[in-house]
HTML snippet that shows the backbone in 3Dmol.js (N, CA, C, O; Angstrom):
<script src="https://3Dmol.org/build/3Dmol-min.js"></script>
<div id="view" style="width:600px;height:400px;position:relative"></div>
<script>
const pdb = `
ATOM      1  N   UNK A   1     -60.673  35.942 -20.191  1.00  0.00           N
ATOM      2  CA  UNK A   1     -61.127  34.754 -20.891  1.00  0.00           C
ATOM      3  C   UNK A   1     -59.886  33.923 -21.240  1.00  0.00           C
ATOM      4  O   UNK A   1     -58.944  34.428 -21.851  1.00  0.00           O
ATOM      5  N   UNK A   2     -59.897  32.658 -20.849  1.00  0.00           N
ATOM      6  CA  UNK A   2     -58.728  31.809 -21.133  1.00  0.00           C
ATOM      7  C   UNK A   2     -58.802  31.246 -22.559  1.00  0.00           C
ATOM      8  O   UNK A   2     -59.813  31.385 -23.247  1.00  0.00           O
ATOM      9  N   UNK A   3     -57.701  30.606 -22.983  1.00  0.00           N
ATOM     10  CA  UNK A   3     -57.619  30.103 -24.362  1.00  0.00           C
ATOM     11  C   UNK A   3     -58.723  29.121 -24.692  1.00  0.00           C
ATOM     12  O   UNK A   3     -59.266  29.157 -25.797  1.00  0.00           O
ATOM     13  N   UNK A   4     -59.067  28.249 -23.769  1.00  0.00           N
ATOM     14  CA  UNK A   4     -60.112  27.259 -24.043  1.00  0.00           C
ATOM     15  C   UNK A   4     -61.452  27.944 -24.299  1.00  0.00           C
ATOM     16  O   UNK A   4     -62.189  27.560 -25.207  1.00  0.00           O
ATOM     17  N   UNK A   5     -61.759  28.946 -23.506  1.00  0.00           N
ATOM     18  CA  UNK A   5     -63.006  29.687 -23.719  1.00  0.00           C
ATOM     19  C   UNK A   5     -62.986  30.410 -25.066  1.00  0.00           C
ATOM     20  O   UNK A   5     -64.000  30.464 -25.762  1.00  0.00           O
ATOM     21  N   UNK A   6     -61.839  30.960 -25.425  1.00  0.00           N
ATOM     22  CA  UNK A   6     -61.729  31.627 -26.727  1.00  0.00           C
ATOM     23  C   UNK A   6     -61.928  30.631 -27.857  1.00  0.00           C
ATOM     24  O   UNK A   6     -62.634  30.914 -28.824  1.00  0.00           O
ATOM     25  N   UNK A   7     -61.305  29.462 -27.734  1.00  0.00           N
ATOM     26  CA  UNK A   7     -61.413  28.460 -28.798  1.00  0.00           C
ATOM     27  C   UNK A   7     -62.837  27.932 -28.959  1.00  0.00           C
ATOM     28  O   UNK A   7     -63.190  27.443 -30.031  1.00  0.00           O
ATOM     29  N   UNK A   8     -63.648  28.022 -27.927  1.00  0.00           N
ATOM     30  CA  UNK A   8     -65.043  27.596 -28.035  1.00  0.00           C
ATOM     31  C   UNK A   8     -65.831  28.497 -28.970  1.00  0.00           C
ATOM     32  O   UNK A   8     -66.926  28.130 -29.399  1.00  0.00           O
ATOM     33  N   UNK A   9     -65.303  29.659 -29.292  1.00  0.00           N
ATOM     34  CA  UNK A   9     -65.933  30.577 -30.234  1.00  0.00           C
ATOM     35  C   UNK A   9     -65.726  30.126 -31.683  1.00  0.00           C
ATOM     36  O   UNK A   9     -66.438  30.574 -32.581  1.00  0.00           O
ATOM     37  N   UNK A  10     -64.764  29.253 -31.906  1.00  0.00           N
ATOM     38  CA  UNK A  10     -64.471  28.744 -33.244  1.00  0.00           C
ATOM     39  C   UNK A  10     -65.247  27.453 -33.434  1.00  0.00           C
ATOM     40  O   UNK A  10     -65.103  26.511 -32.654  1.00  0.00           O
ATOM     41  N   UNK A  11     -66.066  27.413 -34.470  1.00  0.00           N
ATOM     42  CA  UNK A  11     -66.888  26.239 -34.729  1.00  0.00           C
ATOM     43  C   UNK A  11     -66.661  25.742 -36.155  1.00  0.00           C
ATOM     44  O   UNK A  11     -66.086  26.434 -36.996  1.00  0.00           O
ATOM     45  N   UNK A  12     -67.123  24.543 -36.391  1.00  0.00           N
ATOM     46  CA  UNK A  12     -67.046  23.944 -37.723  1.00  0.00           C
ATOM     47  C   UNK A  12     -68.426  23.434 -38.077  1.00  0.00           C
ATOM     48  O   UNK A  12     -69.045  22.690 -37.316  1.00  0.00           O
ATOM     49  N   UNK A  13     -68.897  23.840 -39.235  1.00  0.00           N
ATOM     50  CA  UNK A  13     -70.192  23.386 -39.731  1.00  0.00           C
ATOM     51  C   UNK A  13     -69.977  22.951 -41.176  1.00  0.00           C
ATOM     52  O   UNK A  13     -69.659  23.781 -42.028  1.00  0.00           O
ATOM     53  N   UNK A  14     -70.148  21.661 -41.462  1.00  0.00           N
ATOM     54  CA  UNK A  14     -69.909  21.171 -42.827  1.00  0.00           C
ATOM     55  C   UNK A  14     -70.732  21.897 -43.893  1.00  0.00           C
ATOM     56  O   UNK A  14     -70.368  21.877 -45.069  1.00  0.00           O
ATOM     57  N   UNK A  15     -71.830  22.534 -43.499  1.00  0.00           N
ATOM     58  CA  UNK A  15     -72.679  23.234 -44.469  1.00  0.00           C
ATOM     59  C   UNK A  15     -72.229  24.675 -44.718  1.00  0.00           C
ATOM     60  O   UNK A  15     -72.768  25.350 -45.595  1.00  0.00           O
ATOM     61  N   UNK A  16     -71.248  25.144 -43.953  1.00  0.00           N
ATOM     62  CA  UNK A  16     -70.765  26.510 -44.122  1.00  0.00           C
ATOM     63  C   UNK A  16     -69.302  26.466 -44.535  1.00  0.00           C
ATOM     64  O   UNK A  16     -68.462  25.931 -43.810  1.00  0.00           O
ATOM     65  N   UNK A  17     -68.999  27.023 -45.690  1.00  0.00           N
ATOM     66  CA  UNK A  17     -67.637  27.089 -46.222  1.00  0.00           C
ATOM     67  C   UNK A  17     -66.939  25.734 -46.243  1.00  0.00           C
ATOM     68  O   UNK A  17     -65.740  25.640 -45.979  1.00  0.00           O
ATOM     69  N   UNK A  18     -67.689  24.696 -46.556  1.00  0.00           N
ATOM     70  CA  UNK A  18     -67.107  23.362 -46.686  1.00  0.00           C
ATOM     71  C   UNK A  18     -66.473  22.828 -45.415  1.00  0.00           C
ATOM     72  O   UNK A  18     -65.575  21.988 -45.472  1.00  0.00           O
ATOM     73  N   UNK A  19     -66.931  23.308 -44.275  1.00  0.00           N
ATOM     74  CA  UNK A  19     -66.405  22.804 -43.010  1.00  0.00           C
ATOM     75  C   UNK A  19     -65.183  23.540 -42.494  1.00  0.00           C
ATOM     76  O   UNK A  19     -64.545  23.086 -41.544  1.00  0.00           O
ATOM     77  N   UNK A  20     -64.845  24.670 -43.104  1.00  0.00           N
ATOM     78  CA  UNK A  20     -63.721  25.459 -42.591  1.00  0.00           C
ATOM     79  C   UNK A  20     -64.108  26.056 -41.240  1.00  0.00           C
ATOM     80  O   UNK A  20     -65.289  26.290 -40.981  1.00  0.00           O
ATOM     81  N   UNK A  21     -63.129  26.300 -40.386  1.00  0.00           N
ATOM     82  CA  UNK A  21     -63.432  26.909 -39.086  1.00  0.00           C
ATOM     83  C   UNK A  21     -64.048  28.300 -39.261  1.00  0.00           C
ATOM     84  O   UNK A  21     -63.556  29.117 -40.040  1.00  0.00           O
ATOM     85  N   UNK A  22     -65.126  28.550 -38.526  1.00  0.00           N
ATOM     86  CA  UNK A  22     -65.846  29.814 -38.593  1.00  0.00           C
ATOM     87  C   UNK A  22     -66.025  30.369 -37.181  1.00  0.00           C
ATOM     88  O   UNK A  22     -65.756  29.688 -36.192  1.00  0.00           O
ATOM     89  N   UNK A  23     -66.476  31.591 -37.109  1.00  0.00           N
ATOM     90  CA  UNK A  23     -66.655  32.248 -35.821  1.00  0.00           C
ATOM     91  C   UNK A  23     -68.103  32.121 -35.369  1.00  0.00           C
ATOM     92  O   UNK A  23     -69.017  32.614 -36.030  1.00  0.00           O
ATOM     93  N   UNK A  24     -68.298  31.463 -34.249  1.00  0.00           N
ATOM     94  CA  UNK A  24     -69.600  31.314 -33.588  1.00  0.00           C
ATOM     95  C   UNK A  24     -70.738  30.952 -34.535  1.00  0.00           C
ATOM     96  O   UNK A  24     -71.843  31.482 -34.418  1.00  0.00           O
ATOM     97  N   UNK A  25     -70.465  30.049 -35.473  1.00  0.00           N
ATOM     98  CA  UNK A  25     -71.509  29.558 -36.351  1.00  0.00           C
ATOM     99  C   UNK A  25     -71.929  30.534 -37.433  1.00  0.00           C
ATOM    100  O   UNK A  25     -72.846  30.247 -38.202  1.00  0.00           O
ATOM    101  N   UNK A  26     -71.281  31.670 -37.503  1.00  0.00           N
ATOM    102  CA  UNK A  26     -71.617  32.693 -38.502  1.00  0.00           C
ATOM    103  C   UNK A  26     -70.857  32.424 -39.800  1.00  0.00           C
ATOM    104  O   UNK A  26     -69.966  31.576 -39.846  1.00  0.00           O
ATOM    105  N   UNK A  27     -71.207  33.127 -40.809  1.00  0.00           N
ATOM    106  CA  UNK A  27     -70.540  32.960 -42.105  1.00  0.00           C
ATOM    107  C   UNK A  27     -69.331  33.878 -42.224  1.00  0.00           C
ATOM    108  O   UNK A  27     -69.219  34.672 -43.158  1.00  0.00           O
ATOM    109  N   UNK A  28     -68.442  33.753 -41.267  1.00  0.00           N
ATOM    110  CA  UNK A  28     -67.170  34.471 -41.301  1.00  0.00           C
ATOM    111  C   UNK A  28     -66.085  33.473 -40.913  1.00  0.00           C
ATOM    112  O   UNK A  28     -66.015  33.032 -39.766  1.00  0.00           O
ATOM    113  N   UNK A  29     -65.245  33.125 -41.876  1.00  0.00           N
ATOM    114  CA  UNK A  29     -64.213  32.120 -41.650  1.00  0.00           C
ATOM    115  C   UNK A  29     -63.031  32.712 -40.887  1.00  0.00           C
ATOM    116  O   UNK A  29     -62.674  33.877 -41.065  1.00  0.00           O
ATOM    117  N   UNK A  30     -62.441  31.891 -40.045  1.00  0.00           N
ATOM    118  CA  UNK A  30     -61.231  32.260 -39.328  1.00  0.00           C
ATOM    119  C   UNK A  30     -60.179  32.713 -40.336  1.00  0.00           C
ATOM    120  O   UNK A  30     -59.477  33.700 -40.116  1.00  0.00           O
ATOM    121  N   UNK A  31     -60.080  31.991 -41.427  1.00  0.00           N
ATOM    122  CA  UNK A  31     -59.135  32.300 -42.493  1.00  0.00           C
ATOM    123  C   UNK A  31     -59.305  33.740 -42.997  1.00  0.00           C
ATOM    124  O   UNK A  31     -58.322  34.428 -43.270  1.00  0.00           O
ATOM    125  N   UNK A  32     -60.538  34.179 -43.115  1.00  0.00           N
ATOM    126  CA  UNK A  32     -60.823  35.525 -43.613  1.00  0.00           C
ATOM    127  C   UNK A  32     -60.359  36.578 -42.610  1.00  0.00           C
ATOM    128  O   UNK A  32     -59.750  37.577 -42.994  1.00  0.00           O
ATOM    129  N   UNK A  33     -60.640  36.361 -41.347  1.00  0.00           N
ATOM    130  CA  UNK A  33     -60.213  37.294 -40.293  1.00  0.00           C
ATOM    131  C   UNK A  33     -58.693  37.385 -40.268  1.00  0.00           C
ATOM    132  O   UNK A  33     -58.136  38.481 -40.205  1.00  0.00           O
ATOM    133  N   UNK A  34     -58.027  36.248 -40.316  1.00  0.00           N
ATOM    134  CA  UNK A  34     -56.567  36.243 -40.311  1.00  0.00           C
ATOM    135  C   UNK A  34     -56.012  36.948 -41.540  1.00  0.00           C
ATOM    136  O   UNK A  34     -55.011  37.660 -41.450  1.00  0.00           O
ATOM    137  N   UNK A  35     -56.653  36.756 -42.683  1.00  0.00           N
ATOM    138  CA  UNK A  35     -56.222  37.421 -43.904  1.00  0.00           C
ATOM    139  C   UNK A  35     -56.336  38.935 -43.801  1.00  0.00           C
ATOM    140  O   UNK A  35     -55.449  39.660 -44.251  1.00  0.00           O
ATOM    141  N   UNK A  36     -57.416  39.407 -43.214  1.00  0.00           N
ATOM    142  CA  UNK A  36     -57.592  40.853 -43.048  1.00  0.00           C
ATOM    143  C   UNK A  36     -56.543  41.420 -42.091  1.00  0.00           C
ATOM    144  O   UNK A  36     -55.988  42.492 -42.334  1.00  0.00           O
ATOM    145  N   UNK A  37     -56.279  40.706 -41.017  1.00  0.00           N
ATOM    146  CA  UNK A  37     -55.247  41.156 -40.075  1.00  0.00           C
ATOM    147  C   UNK A  37     -53.879  41.158 -40.744  1.00  0.00           C
ATOM    148  O   UNK A  37     -53.098  42.093 -40.568  1.00  0.00           O
ATOM    149  N   UNK A  38     -53.592  40.119 -41.505  1.00  0.00           N
ATOM    150  CA  UNK A  38     -52.303  40.014 -42.191  1.00  0.00           C
ATOM    151  C   UNK A  38     -52.141  41.128 -43.230  1.00  0.00           C
ATOM    152  O   UNK A  38     -51.026  41.576 -43.496  1.00  0.00           O
ATOM    153  N   UNK A  39     -53.251  41.567 -43.811  1.00  0.00           N
ATOM    154  CA  UNK A  39     -53.208  42.643 -44.803  1.00  0.00           C
ATOM    155  C   UNK A  39     -53.037  44.014 -44.157  1.00  0.00           C
ATOM    156  O   UNK A  39     -52.889  45.022 -44.848  1.00  0.00           O
ATOM    157  N   UNK A  40     -53.059  44.041 -42.827  1.00  0.00           N
ATOM    158  CA  UNK A  40     -52.836  45.302 -42.123  1.00  0.00           C
ATOM    159  C   UNK A  40     -54.075  45.954 -41.553  1.00  0.00           C
ATOM    160  O   UNK A  40     -53.992  47.033 -40.966  1.00  0.00           O
ATOM    161  N   UNK A  41     -55.232  45.315 -41.716  1.00  0.00           N
ATOM    162  CA  UNK A  41     -56.453  45.884 -41.139  1.00  0.00           C
ATOM    163  C   UNK A  41     -56.377  45.820 -39.619  1.00  0.00           C
ATOM    164  O   UNK A  41     -56.025  44.785 -39.052  1.00  0.00           O
ATOM    165  N   UNK A  42     -56.703  46.907 -38.975  1.00  0.00           N
ATOM    166  CA  UNK A  42     -56.743  46.954 -37.514  1.00  0.00           C
ATOM    167  C   UNK A  42     -58.009  46.239 -37.031  1.00  0.00           C
ATOM    168  O   UNK A  42     -59.011  46.192 -37.744  1.00  0.00           O
ATOM    169  N   UNK A  43     -57.955  45.687 -35.826  1.00  0.00           N
ATOM    170  CA  UNK A  43     -59.160  45.035 -35.289  1.00  0.00           C
ATOM    171  C   UNK A  43     -60.391  45.941 -35.328  1.00  0.00           C
ATOM    172  O   UNK A  43     -61.507  45.456 -35.513  1.00  0.00           O
ATOM    173  N   UNK A  44     -60.201  47.238 -35.155  1.00  0.00           N
ATOM    174  CA  UNK A  44     -61.332  48.167 -35.182  1.00  0.00           C
ATOM    175  C   UNK A  44     -62.025  48.174 -36.538  1.00  0.00           C
ATOM    176  O   UNK A  44     -63.240  48.354 -36.612  1.00  0.00           O
ATOM    177  N   UNK A  45     -61.270  47.980 -37.603  1.00  0.00           N
ATOM    178  CA  UNK A  45     -61.848  47.915 -38.949  1.00  0.00           C
ATOM    179  C   UNK A  45     -62.747  46.688 -39.066  1.00  0.00           C
ATOM    180  O   UNK A  45     -63.852  46.768 -39.603  1.00  0.00           O
ATOM    181  N   UNK A  46     -62.266  45.555 -38.561  1.00  0.00           N
ATOM    182  CA  UNK A  46     -63.057  44.324 -38.597  1.00  0.00           C
ATOM    183  C   UNK A  46     -64.325  44.484 -37.766  1.00  0.00           C
ATOM    184  O   UNK A  46     -65.407  44.079 -38.190  1.00  0.00           O
ATOM    185  N   UNK A  47     -64.188  45.076 -36.584  1.00  0.00           N
ATOM    186  CA  UNK A  47     -65.334  45.248 -35.696  1.00  0.00           C
ATOM    187  C   UNK A  47     -66.378  46.176 -36.318  1.00  0.00           C
ATOM    188  O   UNK A  47     -67.580  45.976 -36.140  1.00  0.00           O
ATOM    189  N   UNK A  48     -65.914  47.187 -37.043  1.00  0.00           N
ATOM    190  CA  UNK A  48     -66.849  48.101 -37.706  1.00  0.00           C
ATOM    191  C   UNK A  48     -67.527  47.425 -38.900  1.00  0.00           C
ATOM    192  O   UNK A  48     -68.698  47.678 -39.182  1.00  0.00           O
ATOM    193  N   UNK A  49     -66.786  46.568 -39.595  1.00  0.00           N
ATOM    194  CA  UNK A  49     -67.330  45.900 -40.775  1.00  0.00           C
ATOM    195  C   UNK A  49     -68.288  44.769 -40.457  1.00  0.00           C
ATOM    196  O   UNK A  49     -69.155  44.431 -41.263  1.00  0.00           O
ATOM    197  N   UNK A  50     -68.128  44.192 -39.290  1.00  0.00           N
ATOM    198  CA  UNK A  50     -68.983  43.084 -38.851  1.00  0.00           C
ATOM    199  C   UNK A  50     -69.518  43.443 -37.464  1.00  0.00           C
ATOM    200  O   UNK A  50     -68.903  43.085 -36.460  1.00  0.00           O
ATOM    201  N   UNK A  51     -70.648  44.140 -37.390  1.00  0.00           N
ATOM    202  CA  UNK A  51     -71.162  44.650 -36.120  1.00  0.00           C
ATOM    203  C   UNK A  51     -71.373  43.580 -35.034  1.00  0.00           C
ATOM    204  O   UNK A  51     -71.316  43.891 -33.844  1.00  0.00           O
ATOM    205  N   UNK A  52     -71.609  42.355 -35.428  1.00  0.00           N
ATOM    206  CA  UNK A  52     -71.829  41.281 -34.454  1.00  0.00           C
ATOM    207  C   UNK A  52     -70.513  40.726 -33.914  1.00  0.00           C
ATOM    208  O   UNK A  52     -70.502  40.036 -32.895  1.00  0.00           O
ATOM    209  N   UNK A  53     -69.401  41.025 -34.594  1.00  0.00           N
ATOM    210  CA  UNK A  53     -68.093  40.504 -34.213  1.00  0.00           C
ATOM    211  C   UNK A  53     -67.629  41.156 -32.913  1.00  0.00           C
ATOM    212  O   UNK A  53     -67.831  42.350 -32.692  1.00  0.00           O
ATOM    213  N   UNK A  54     -67.008  40.353 -32.068  1.00  0.00           N
ATOM    214  CA  UNK A  54     -66.486  40.849 -30.796  1.00  0.00           C
ATOM    215  C   UNK A  54     -64.970  40.722 -30.784  1.00  0.00           C
ATOM    216  O   UNK A  54     -64.397  39.868 -31.462  1.00  0.00           O
ATOM    217  N   UNK A  55     -64.336  41.577 -30.009  1.00  0.00           N
ATOM    218  CA  UNK A  55     -62.874  41.563 -29.909  1.00  0.00           C
ATOM    219  C   UNK A  55     -62.366  40.168 -29.535  1.00  0.00           C
ATOM    220  O   UNK A  55     -61.315  39.740 -30.010  1.00  0.00           O
ATOM    221  N   UNK A  56     -63.106  39.468 -28.690  1.00  0.00           N
ATOM    222  CA  UNK A  56     -62.717  38.118 -28.292  1.00  0.00           C
ATOM    223  C   UNK A  56     -62.742  37.146 -29.467  1.00  0.00           C
ATOM    224  O   UNK A  56     -61.990  36.171 -29.478  1.00  0.00           O
ATOM    225  N   UNK A  57     -63.598  37.401 -30.456  1.00  0.00           N
ATOM    226  CA  UNK A  57     -63.636  36.557 -31.649  1.00  0.00           C
ATOM    227  C   UNK A  57     -62.323  36.686 -32.429  1.00  0.00           C
ATOM    228  O   UNK A  57     -61.787  35.696 -32.926  1.00  0.00           O
ATOM    229  N   UNK A  58     -61.820  37.904 -32.529  1.00  0.00           N
ATOM    230  CA  UNK A  58     -60.554  38.140 -33.225  1.00  0.00           C
ATOM    231  C   UNK A  58     -59.423  37.466 -32.452  1.00  0.00           C
ATOM    232  O   UNK A  58     -58.549  36.828 -33.039  1.00  0.00           O
ATOM    233  N   UNK A  59     -59.454  37.614 -31.146  1.00  0.00           N
ATOM    234  CA  UNK A  59     -58.436  36.967 -30.310  1.00  0.00           C
ATOM    235  C   UNK A  59     -58.518  35.450 -30.462  1.00  0.00           C
ATOM    236  O   UNK A  59     -57.489  34.776 -30.492  1.00  0.00           O
ATOM    237  N   UNK A  60     -59.723  34.911 -30.557  1.00  0.00           N
ATOM    238  CA  UNK A  60     -59.902  33.468 -30.736  1.00  0.00           C
ATOM    239  C   UNK A  60     -59.271  32.994 -32.048  1.00  0.00           C
ATOM    240  O   UNK A  60     -58.677  31.918 -32.098  1.00  0.00           O
ATOM    241  N   UNK A  61     -59.399  33.792 -33.102  1.00  0.00           N
ATOM    242  CA  UNK A  61     -58.778  33.438 -34.385  1.00  0.00           C
ATOM    243  C   UNK A  61     -57.267  33.365 -34.252  1.00  0.00           C
ATOM    244  O   UNK A  61     -56.633  32.465 -34.805  1.00  0.00           O
ATOM    245  N   UNK A  62     -56.694  34.300 -33.527  1.00  0.00           N
ATOM    246  CA  UNK A  62     -55.241  34.304 -33.338  1.00  0.00           C
ATOM    247  C   UNK A  62     -54.782  33.119 -32.499  1.00  0.00           C
ATOM    248  O   UNK A  62     -53.749  32.519 -32.794  1.00  0.00           O
ATOM    249  N   UNK A  63     -55.527  32.778 -31.471  1.00  0.00           N
ATOM    250  CA  UNK A  63     -55.188  31.610 -30.651  1.00  0.00           C
ATOM    251  C   UNK A  63     -55.290  30.342 -31.492  1.00  0.00           C
ATOM    252  O   UNK A  63     -54.426  29.469 -31.415  1.00  0.00           O
ATOM    253  N   UNK A  64     -56.348  30.244 -32.295  1.00  0.00           N
ATOM    254  CA  UNK A  64     -56.537  29.082 -33.160  1.00  0.00           C
ATOM    255  C   UNK A  64     -55.347  28.921 -34.109  1.00  0.00           C
ATOM    256  O   UNK A  64     -54.809  27.824 -34.259  1.00  0.00           O
ATOM    257  N   UNK A  65     -54.944  30.013 -34.742  1.00  0.00           N
ATOM    258  CA  UNK A  65     -53.816  29.972 -35.679  1.00  0.00           C
ATOM    259  C   UNK A  65     -52.523  29.587 -34.966  1.00  0.00           C
ATOM    260  O   UNK A  65     -51.748  28.782 -35.482  1.00  0.00           O
ATOM    261  N   UNK A  66     -52.282  30.155 -33.784  1.00  0.00           N
ATOM    262  CA  UNK A  66     -51.074  29.822 -33.033  1.00  0.00           C
ATOM    263  C   UNK A  66     -51.041  28.347 -32.677  1.00  0.00           C
ATOM    264  O   UNK A  66     -49.994  27.704 -32.757  1.00  0.00           O
ATOM    265  N   UNK A  67     -52.179  27.817 -32.287  1.00  0.00           N
ATOM    266  CA  UNK A  67     -52.235  26.389 -31.943  1.00  0.00           C
ATOM    267  C   UNK A  67     -51.944  25.521 -33.162  1.00  0.00           C
ATOM    268  O   UNK A  67     -51.251  24.509 -33.057  1.00  0.00           O
ATOM    269  N   UNK A  68     -52.472  25.916 -34.317  1.00  0.00           N
ATOM    270  CA  UNK A  68     -52.232  25.140 -35.536  1.00  0.00           C
ATOM    271  C   UNK A  68     -50.756  25.136 -35.908  1.00  0.00           C
ATOM    272  O   UNK A  68     -50.182  24.076 -36.159  1.00  0.00           O
ATOM    273  N   UNK A  69     -50.147  26.298 -35.945  1.00  0.00           N
ATOM    274  CA  UNK A  69     -48.743  26.340 -36.348  1.00  0.00           C
ATOM    275  C   UNK A  69     -47.838  25.774 -35.264  1.00  0.00           C
ATOM    276  O   UNK A  69     -46.713  25.363 -35.550  1.00  0.00           O
ATOM    277  N   UNK A  70     -48.304  25.747 -34.052  1.00  0.00           N
ATOM    278  CA  UNK A  70     -47.528  25.154 -32.966  1.00  0.00           C
ATOM    279  C   UNK A  70     -47.354  23.654 -33.127  1.00  0.00           C
ATOM    280  O   UNK A  70     -46.438  23.070 -32.548  1.00  0.00           O
ATOM    281  N   UNK A  71     -48.224  23.024 -33.909  1.00  0.00           N
ATOM    282  CA  UNK A  71     -48.151  21.583 -34.135  1.00  0.00           C
ATOM    283  C   UNK A  71     -47.468  21.223 -35.446  1.00  0.00           C
ATOM    284  O   UNK A  71     -47.254  20.047 -35.737  1.00  0.00           O
ATOM    285  N   UNK A  72     -47.127  22.232 -36.234  1.00  0.00           N
ATOM    286  CA  UNK A  72     -46.476  21.959 -37.525  1.00  0.00           C
ATOM    287  C   UNK A  72     -45.015  21.609 -37.316  1.00  0.00           C
ATOM    288  O   UNK A  72     -44.343  22.151 -36.438  1.00  0.00           O
ATOM    289  N   UNK A  73     -44.551  20.710 -38.127  1.00  0.00           N
ATOM    290  CA  UNK A  73     -43.134  20.365 -38.145  1.00  0.00           C
ATOM    291  C   UNK A  73     -42.681  20.448 -39.592  1.00  0.00           C
ATOM    292  O   UNK A  73     -43.132  19.674 -40.436  1.00  0.00           O
ATOM    293  N   UNK A  74     -41.808  21.369 -39.868  1.00  0.00           N
ATOM    294  CA  UNK A  74     -41.346  21.575 -41.229  1.00  0.00           C
ATOM    295  C   UNK A  74     -39.875  21.198 -41.291  1.00  0.00           C
ATOM    296  O   UNK A  74     -39.054  21.667 -40.503  1.00  0.00           O
ATOM    297  N   UNK A  75     -39.574  20.356 -42.232  1.00  0.00           N
ATOM    298  CA  UNK A  75     -38.186  19.963 -42.445  1.00  0.00           C
ATOM    299  C   UNK A  75     -37.488  21.063 -43.232  1.00  0.00           C
ATOM    300  O   UNK A  75     -38.054  21.610 -44.179  1.00  0.00           O
ATOM    301  N   UNK A  76     -36.261  21.388 -42.840  1.00  0.00           N
ATOM    302  CA  UNK A  76     -35.542  22.412 -43.594  1.00  0.00           C
ATOM    303  C   UNK A  76     -35.331  21.970 -45.038  1.00  0.00           C
ATOM    304  O   UNK A  76     -35.039  20.805 -45.309  1.00  0.00           O
ATOM    305  N   UNK A  77     -35.479  22.898 -45.938  1.00  0.00           N
ATOM    306  CA  UNK A  77     -35.285  22.624 -47.356  1.00  0.00           C
ATOM    307  C   UNK A  77     -33.848  22.974 -47.707  1.00  0.00           C
ATOM    308  O   UNK A  77     -33.396  24.097 -47.484  1.00  0.00           O
ATOM    309  N   UNK A  78     -33.166  22.034 -48.237  1.00  0.00           N
ATOM    310  CA  UNK A  78     -31.760  22.230 -48.594  1.00  0.00           C
ATOM    311  C   UNK A  78     -31.683  22.446 -50.100  1.00  0.00           C
ATOM    312  O   UNK A  78     -32.104  21.598 -50.887  1.00  0.00           O
ATOM    313  N   UNK A  79     -31.148  23.572 -50.477  1.00  0.00           N
ATOM    314  CA  UNK A  79     -30.992  23.874 -51.890  1.00  0.00           C
ATOM    315  C   UNK A  79     -29.508  23.859 -52.217  1.00  0.00           C
ATOM    316  O   UNK A  79     -28.706  24.597 -51.645  1.00  0.00           O
ATOM    317  N   UNK A  80     -29.184  23.004 -53.145  1.00  0.00           N
ATOM    318  CA  UNK A  80     -27.783  22.917 -53.561  1.00  0.00           C
ATOM    319  C   UNK A  80     -27.600  23.690 -54.854  1.00  0.00           C
ATOM    320  O   UNK A  80     -28.450  23.646 -55.743  1.00  0.00           O
ATOM    321  N   UNK A  81     -26.514  24.379 -54.948  1.00  0.00           N
ATOM    322  CA  UNK A  81     -26.234  25.128 -56.159  1.00  0.00           C
ATOM    323  C   UNK A  81     -25.221  24.372 -57.006  1.00  0.00           C
ATOM    324  O   UNK A  81     -24.354  23.669 -56.488  1.00  0.00           O
ATOM    325  N   UNK A  82     -25.346  24.528 -58.291  1.00  0.00           N
ATOM    326  CA  UNK A  82     -24.395  23.860 -59.207  1.00  0.00           C
ATOM    327  C   UNK A  82     -23.046  24.544 -59.089  1.00  0.00           C
ATOM    328  O   UNK A  82     -22.957  25.772 -59.114  1.00  0.00           O
ATOM    329  N   UNK A  83     -22.011  23.755 -58.960  1.00  0.00           N
ATOM    330  CA  UNK A  83     -20.663  24.332 -58.825  1.00  0.00           C
ATOM    331  C   UNK A  83     -19.925  24.345 -60.121  1.00  0.00           C
ATOM    332  O   UNK A  83     -18.781  24.797 -60.175  1.00  0.00           O
TER     333      UNK A  83
END
`;
const viewer = $3Dmol.createViewer("view");
viewer.addModel(pdb, "pdb");
viewer.setStyle({}, {cartoon: {color: "spectrum"}});
viewer.zoomTo();
viewer.render();
</script>
């Protein structure tokens, strides 16, 4: 499955979570999946907790996040110390 097909699994519905990106129209936000992964949960834990969730859905969340941060431009923060 290519990235475009994976990204088609991510949808936005203004009536669900205020329009945050969700997985296939379900009430599971991309943000939540990423948070669980960041906390150290293995994909198998997510799949067991959400029986309808597919491995490709988790992969789609990661592709979505990579695309978002790929467009960010952050200026370096310069901190000066008092001499």
